[in-house]
Residue, then its C-alpha position, 0 to 999 in steps of 0.5 A: m378522569s384526572i387532569e395532569w398538571d405540569n410545573a409550567t402550567l401551575e406556574q402560569i396559573f400562579s402568575i395569572m391568578s396573582l396578577v388578577t388578584l392584584v388588579g382587584w386590590v388596585i381597583l379596591l384601593f384607587l377607583p372611586r367606590g361609587w363606581w359599579i366596577s370598584r364595588v363588584v370586581p374586587a368583592l365578587i368577580v375577582p374572588c370568584l375567578v380565583a375560587a374557580a381556579y382553586t376549585v378545579l385544582l382541588a377537585s383534580g387533586m381529589l379525583a386523582g387521589g393526589m392529596d395526602g394528609d388531613f386537617n387533624s394535625l400539623a403533620g397532616v396539613r404539611a402532607l396536604f401541601s406536599s404537592d405543587r398543585a395543592l400548594l397552589a390551591g392553598w395560595l389561591h385560597y389565600l388570594a381569594f379570601d384576603l381580597v374578600v376581607g379587604t373589601i369588607v375592611a374598605r366598605q367599613a372604612d368608607e362607612m366610617g368616613m375614613n379616607r383612602i390614604l388612611q385605609a391604605p395601610f390596613l388594606f396593605l396589611t390585609l393584602m400581605f398578612g390577611p388576618a393581621g390587617f383585618l385585626a388592626f382595622q377592627l382594633v382601630r374601628g373600636g371592636a364593633t361587630p365586624f359585619a355590622r353597618q355603621g349607623 
C-alpha cells in the first residue's frame, strides 16, 4: 500500500513542521533551561515529531517505488531529491538534526556559563546553516571534544 501525496498536503506538512521546529528554537533560545519544557521539548519532543513525519515520507516513497537515485554520486543524490516528497523529507531531516545540534550547542554554552545573548549568534547560525553554527561554536569553545561535559 502506498500513500499518495498531493502538493497541497506536502505544503501543509512543510508549513506545520517548519512552525513546530521554529517553536522548538524559540523555546531553546528564550525559556530558562531549568524548566523541563525548555530541556526536553527542543532536544527530544520536537525532533521526534519531525523525525516521525520524515520517516512516514521516506517509507511511503520507498514503498511506492518513487525514490530514484543513490548516495554514490552527486547525480544520484540529485535524483533522490527530484520529487517534492523526497525534497520535503530532506528538509525535515535538516530541521530535526539542526535542532538537535542546537540543543547540544546550548547545553555546552550553558555549562561554560555563556549567557543567552552570546549564545544567540551561534544558535542562529546553527538554525540557518547547521554545521557552520556548530563549527563556529566549537572554535570559540576551544576545540574540546564536542560531547564532553565541561568540568
